[in-house]
N, C-alpha and C positions, 0 to 999 in steps of 0.2 A: 672306530671303526664300526664295533657294532650300530652308537651315532651314527652314521651317514649309511646306513642298511635302514636302521629304523628313519629315518626321515624322505626315504629313499620308498618306505612301502608306505607313509603316510599318502603322500603325495599319489599314491597309484589307486587307495582307498579315495581322497577327495575326487578324480576323478572319474573316480565310481559313480560315486556316487550324482555325482551334477546331471553323469549320461540315466543315472536314475530317474533324476528330479526331473527334466525334460521329457525323460519319453512317456510317465507321466503327466503331467500337462497333457501333451499328441494325444495320450487313451484319452483324456478327460472333455480334453477339443471336439477330437472326435465323439466319445459319444454321445455330445451334447447340439453338433452341426459336423452331421458324417461328411458332407465333403463342401457346405455355402461359404465353410469359414473361408477357403481357398479361393472362392470367385469374388470377378469384382463384385459392385453393390450392382442390383437393379438400374441404373438411375443411366449406368457408361453401358448397356443393353444398346447396340442400332436396333434401332425400332422400326420396322417398313410399315407404313403407310400402306392399305387397300385399296385401291386405285379403282379411281369411277369408272365402269363403263356409259361411254361415249360416244351415238357415231356422229361424227365428223364430215362437214363436207367437202376436202381439201379448198383450197382460194390458194390467186397468186399477187404481185400488188398490183395496182393499178394500171395501165396505159393510157395509151393516152391514142383520141380516136378524129378522124380524119376534117370529122365539121370542127369541132370545136378548141379541139388543140389543153383538152381541161384534164384535168387531172380524175375523172369520174367520169369511172367502171370501172365501176368491184368487183365482182364472179365473175371475172371472166373461165369460163371454161374450155377445155380441149379446142371443142368444136372452133368458139369465139376467137381464138387466141390465135387464126390466120387473116381476119380481119382488121379493119382501118389502119392500112397503107394512109402516109400524111400526105398531104400534095406536096409537102417543103421542106425535103431532104436538109434542108441548115440549120431550114427548127427544129430538128428534129434532134439534132445530134449534138446541139446550144442548149439545148434547154437539157441535155443527157445528161452532157458534162458536170452542166448543174447541180445538177442529179443530184453525184457521184457525188460531186464537193460535199453537198451535201452529208449522204451517207456516212461520208470519211470520217467529218468533223463528227458528225456523232457519235459512231461507231470507241472515237480514242476517247470521247469524253469517257462512253457506257465504260470503257475498260479501266481507265484513268480513277473511277468512283470502284471499281471492283476493288483492282488491288483496297488501296485507298478502307474500305472496309473490313477486307480478309485482313488483314494487320491488322488492325483494333483490337477483330475478333480469336487471334488464337492467343496472342496474350489472353483475355479476359474471361474467357472461357469455354469449358468442356471438351470434352472432343466429339458427341454427339450436339452441340450446342453448335462451336467451329461447322463440319457438317449440316444446321442450319441457314450455317448464316451461307457457304455456299451456297445452296439454294435457291435462299432469294436473292443471292447478288445475280447472278445466272437472269432468274425475272425478272425483276429493276433492272440490265441489259437489253433483255428483248426491252420490257417493255419503254424506258427510251428513244431503242431503235424506230420500236409500233408510232408511237407518240407522241413522244416529242421530238421539238423544228426547230433546228436550228440556222439563221439564215449568213448563208455566203455571206463569207470575207470577199471584195472586190477590194484588187489592189486599186486600182484608181480610183476616187471622187474627185473631182477633179470640182462640182463646182452640190450646192448645196441643191440644186432644180436635178442635179443630176443624183443626187444622193439621193433627195425620194422616192424619184420612179425605183435607181435603184429600190430600195428596199420593199413600192408596190408591186410591183412583175414579180419577186423572186418567192411571194406568199404562192406562189401557188408549181410550183417549179421542187417540191419538196413530199415529191408523189408518192417514192414506190411506201407504201401504209401495207399493210395488209391488212383486213377484216375477213368480218369470222361471222358465218353461221354455224348454224345446228339441227337439223336435224328433232321432234322431239311426238316424244305421243300423244292419242286422240285428247289424255287429262293430263289440265294443263300443273294439278300439282305431283308430278310424278316426270314430271322435266326436273333435269343436274343440268349445271353446267361441269363439265372438268373443272380438275384438280387447277392446271395453267390459266387455265378462263379465269376462274376467279377468283387465285393472285393476282394478275394481271391485273382486275375491275378492282382491287384495294388499292392494288398496289396507285393504280390510278385513281380514281377516286378520291387516296391519298393528298396527289401529289396537290392533285384542282381548289381542297383547300389551302393546301400552303398559298399553294397563287394561284388564285382563277381566268388571271386571266398569262394564263403556264401556255395553253391549250388552246386548242380552235374547238373546244368541246361542245355540242349540247349540251345549251340550260335543261337540268332534269326537275326543279323547282319540280314542278306539276306536275311531270309525265311526262317523258319521250317519248314523246306520238313517232320515231322512230325505231322504236325498237321494237318487236313483233313477232307477226305471223298471219299471213292467207286463208282464212280456213271460208266455209260453205254457208251460207245462209240464203235460202228459200225465197224469202225478201225482197229478195235481188235481183233486178236492177230498182231501181231508186224512178225511171221513170223508162217510155219507151221508142226503143234507137230508132220506132217508122213510123213514132210521131208526132215526137218534136220538132217536125219540119221548118217548125212559125222561125226557131231560134242556130238551128242545127245545120250548119252544113251538109249537104249526100255525100262529098264525095269523103267521110266522117265517120256519117251514118252505116254501118257494115251489114245491118238489119234489109237495108235496101241493094244488098249483093248478095251476092254469089256465095255467101258463107253458107251457111249450115250450118258448124255445130259454135255454138252461147253457153257453153258451159261457162267462160271465163267470166260472164256477165251477172257472175252468180256469186262473188266472190266475195268476199267486208279481207278491212286489217282490221283484228285487232292487237290493237299494246300488251307486252308483255306487263307491266306491272299495275294498269291501269284502261277503268272504262272512254271512249269513245261515243260523249254526246250522239244522239241520236237526231240525223241530220228531219228537219222537218223544216220546208219552205216559209210554213206560217209564225215558225220562231225564225227563223231567218232577217224575216222581212222588221219583224218587230223591232230586234234587237237595236236591226241597224236603221231606222226612225229616225229620218228625215238627212240619215248621210247616206256619204258617194263609198265608193270601194272603183276601183282602180289596179284592172289589168297593165299592165307595158310591161311587151315585149317581144316577142317576136309569133309563129308561129302556133308555138305550146303555148306558147301566155293566150293566145286565139282560144284555141279548144278546151282552156281551163273559163276561159269566159265563157262559153258556149252550153258547157258543158252544167257551166251554174246557172244558165238561166234554166233548160232544162231542169236542172233540179230544183224551183225554185216554185217555178209554175206545177211542179210531175210531169212537163214534157208532154202539158194543155195545148191551144191556144188559147193567149189571149189578152184579146184586142182592146179591153180596156189600156192597155200598157202604153204607155206613152216614147218617143224616138225625140229625145232629149239630144241631139250628137250637133250643132251647129251652135250650141251654147257653152262645149267645146272646141270648137272649129270644124268638124269631123263635117267635111263639105264637100262633097265626090269634084274634083279639080272640075279641071276646061280640060277633056281629052283623056280621060280617066277614068280608070274603070272600076275605082271604087273611091272611094275612103281611103280619111291617116285608120280610123279608128270608126267602135258602134258606143252611144252611149242612148241607156232606157229606165226609166222610170217607172217607178209601179204608185200607182197617186194613193192608194187605200195604209201606207206609212209616205210616203213621199221620201224611198228611197233610191236612187237610183246604180244602177250599175256598165263600166264601160265599159273600152277595151286602146287600145290606142300602142296602133303599131309600131314599135322600133326594137328592131333585130336584133342594134347591138350595142345598145340601151348610154349610147351618148348622141347629144351634134351632130349633126348632116344638114350641110344648107351645102348651096349649088355654087361654083367656085365661077360663073359667069351665065348672069339670068338669063340672060338674051341669046346664051344656043345652046338650042333644042338637047346638044350630046356635050353637057360643056361635065369635067371634070363636077368633083364634089368633096368641096371639107368634110375630113370628118378626122375634128375637134376629142381627142381621145378625155379629155380635161374638164373638157366637160358636161355635162346630164342632161338629155333631150330639151327642146325646143320648150316643150308638150308643161315636161313637170313644171319647166322655171317660169312658165305663165299660169295654168292652174291648182300646183303643187293646194293655195290658200281655199279652191272649193274639195275635195278628199279630204273622205274621211281615215279610212283606209287604204292599206297604196298596195302593193305584190310583183312583184320586178323579176327576171329573171333573162341570163341568156345564155350564148353556147357557142351552138351549131351556125355561126352567120358567120363567126371567124375562120376562115381560109381564103385561099388562093386564088380557089374560082367566085365567089362574093364579090371578092375584094376588086377585083378583076370584071366582072361583071356589071359589078354599077357602076364601075365607074371609080372605087372609091381614092381616097388618099390622105393618107392621115397624119392628121396636124397639131401639135402642140402646142403652146400660146401663141396661139395663132396664127403661124409661121409652121407652113412647112418641113414632117416630124427631121432631125436630121441626126436622130439618137439611135445609136445601129443596134445600141440594147433591145428597146423598145421600137424595130422595127423588124425585130422578129413577135410573130404571128401571136405568140400563145404568152406571149407578156406582155403585149398590147393588149390584148383580152381582160389579164387581171388587171391588170393598173385602171383598165376603164370598165372597170368591178367596182372598182378601188376605190376607185374618183369619184364615180358618181351618188355610191354606201357612203362613203364617207360628206359628202354634198349634202342626200336624202336629211343623216341624220345634227350635222346642223344644222337645220329645219327643224327642228326638234322645237326646240322650248320659243317658237314663234306660232305655232299651231299647237298647242296643247291636246288641244283633243283627235290627232292625231298618230295612228298604230301599221306602221311601216315594215315588212316585211319583203325578201328576200331569198326567190324559189331557185332551188338547187337544179344541179344540171336531170335533166327526164338524158335516162339513155339508149344508145340505139342499139340496138340487133342485125344487123347484119353480116348474111354468114358464107364463108366462098367470097368473101367483092363484093366493093362497094352501092351502092343503088347503083351507080350507069355500068357500071364490072359483070354481072349478077352476081349482085349479093344479094342471100337471102331470110326470109325465117317463118320455114315452112312450119310450123307449128302451132298448133291450132288447141291443144287439151291443156288445164294449167297442170303448172309440175309443180309446184310452191306453196302447195297444202303439202304439213309436218316439218315444210320446214321456216325457222326462226330464224332476228332477220335480230343476233343480241353487241350488234358494234356498236362506242357511245362515241365517236367519230360521222361527219359526215364523213361519205365518198365523197364528198365534192370539196378537197379538202383546201378550193377553192371557193367558193362560199362559202365556205366554214371561220375562211381565215377574215375575206373580208368584212365578215359581220361584229365579229371579235372588238370588241373595246369603244361600240358605237351604238349607238334606239334604235338597231334598225336588224331587226328578232331575223329566224332563217326558219323556210318553211323547206326540208328538210325529206325529202320528195325521192329519193337518186337512189337509197338505198330496196326501201319498198321499192320498185319500180320495174329494180331490175330484178327478178327475175320473175316478170313478170313478161315473158317473151312470148307468150303466144296471144299479147294484148294488140297484136300490131295491125294495122290492116293489111299487113301482109299482100299477094296479088293479089287482093279481091280489089282493090282499087279502078274503078268507072272512072278513071284520068284516065291513068297507070299506061306505056306504053308495051309492047311485044314484049315479051320481061323483066320486065322490070319492076323491084316489089318496093311495096317501100314499109320497109324496116324502124318510121323512126318517130311518126304520124301511132297514131291510136286509134279507134273502135271505141265512139260513144254512146249508148255508154259501155264506162268501162273505169281506165283508169284513175283519166285524172279525175272524176269522184272523188273519188278518192281523196283527193289533193286536195279540190276544195270542201272536202267531211272536219278534214286535220286546219286546215283555216279558221274549219267556222268555232271548231274549239280552245283555237288560240285565241279568236280575236276578243 
């Protein structure tokens, strides 16, 4: 009995001692670090980074235009979203379906990659690292949707020829991308990108480092002249619009019209990360000594040509400049209004500057030369005959097309699309957007293939010049009444060209992209507008530009890239 009682008392004493020891340890721990010993390590706290304030202008995905059927209409605002009804609803619907297919495939790929990344991160990292991983996955998915291009897969690919067509025409169908513009302060050192934009650019840059041919990014080895802003320069314009009568058509010289606001002439394009060389006529001629610069394209190409002539001469009359048009076949045909182009030579440096009219950048020839009302074969797979005949005489080539790819132009000019020398029977290629993209790819590829035969040739494809019709088209009451520069304080930040078709066409070729679409799109006040001296009542020109004006900047960038 006594032994059992002693054992129970010993157990009670042991329990009391254990409790006292634990209490002593707790009190000692409390005195050393009162509460932190019960909290998780500092590294496990959720840290919230402060947001960088940046005022950004909302944008919407690019849309097709009536005249161009192209992917080059960035920064469409609310007022402009009502414009550009297409001539061909069947073409637009077909292209929209194909764009949806591309978007769906891109979305599925983005989701799959996100799930895989999240699973790996959950297994390997802490809670905070997992949160960061999810954020990076979300940004990666956004970049995949905005930048990556997945070619649509078609079920039927009967021949190698159709395979080639499908690969080339689908290049301009995945146009649902977002472009970025940001308002900036006058002090360039205080400009900051938003956190999302910085991360997206980092992801895009890393992606291009891994595979430089994976996207149609603008080359930024030296300077990306497409990124920047418009600034006021008291030394502008580079020439007088009222005095450059020898080279400048009166229908584009707004100084000869009733326009009274010329603030648009004072703007200069400032690239974001570099300075652009100042244009000087004498410097240009020395650089182009014994060389020929050729512009081949539509009326916007002709504007760029006339702008260049005025810039070289400073808008002054030059009686010593020689007309050498006949050397390039520029002779006014019997009964014709004008030749197929113009060519002028500056004798002091033997520099030639020329322009050849080729609105679609493909070969067009009459089907029946004896019939004045004959239809014309529009050979989508042939470069213009001018390039085939005179490329060996050209040192710098600038090509463009876009606004003539609409049913009105084709029917009015009696153009019939041909492929392989016969009328086209490919239904997919019959869509004007596809036909345009195929032609651009075909001509750019041909020029690139000729570069090894002409080591001194530098070739450029200029991206689409944007239109600014609001409330209709040129013949349905469309207007562009703004005459005040609204682009000051805005900065173009996008890495890719807004004209995706152009950017994709030059990818992997020796032809360089002269990207002017985004920087021109924020200059809606620079058009001829209602001041045209030749337009009918109620008709405005929101396609062509006043000169001097925006096309001068295209030539400044070209000069810097030569």
